[in-house]
C-alpha positions, 0 to 999 in steps of 0.5 A: 174094265180096260179100253183095250180089246182082247185078242181072239183065241185060236179056236175063236179065230177058226170058228169065225173063219167058218162062220164068215166063209158061209156068208155072202159078200155084199157089193161095194157101194157105188162111188158118189156121182160127179157134181158136174153130171148132176148139174147138167141133168135137169129134170123135165117140168110137168108142163113139157111132158105131162104124164097121165096120172092113174085114176084114183081108186075108190075104196070099197065101202067098209062097215062103219066103226061103231055108231057110238064109241061108248059101246066100244069103250064098255067092251074094252073095260069089261062092262059089256058082255061078249056074246060069242067068239068066232076063231077063223084060224085055219080057214081059207078065205072062202070058208072064213067068209061063209063061217062069218056069215053063219056066225053073225046070223046065229048071233043076231038070232040069239040077240047078242049085241057084241061078238069077237071075230079072231082072224089072227095077225098073219105072218107079216102082221097083215094076214089075208083073213085080217085084211079081208074081214072089213070087206066081208063085213061090208058085204050085202049079206052081212051089212044089215046085221051089224052096226060096226066093228073095232079092233079088240083090246089086247086081252081079247086078241089085240091086233088079231081080233075084232069086236063086231057090234050087232044091230038089235033085231026089230021083231 
């Protein structure tokens, strides 16, 4: 292979002109600022003009991770049976939360110890159901039923699914 590039054919040139004409032109980069102007501008110190910092947000209390990591590891290895699976694809936030509450109540009544909740990953990797699931698991109606949750192994849905560990009922 030689180091010289070949010339485009007339057809290739015509095709390139058609493609390039449909593209938007980028703005040119701004010129480098003058060093003298940068030296003149001195940032104000915080002591001269303290700006109020925003109040720190207190994160919502989320359901804790599994009480023992052993259960999570056993599920991932296939040593612990998964009782049931809930797929939330196609649900809205309202119907998804209601379905989750019903599903976990039924799984707890059956005596399941581990279930999978599939939320999907969303279009940009952070779907609304995936983002809201920890909040739902921390809600007062669900929190007493579960001991924790963890992201599922790839064969169980990966980033779009969670293991939910259910407490044993004391009846």
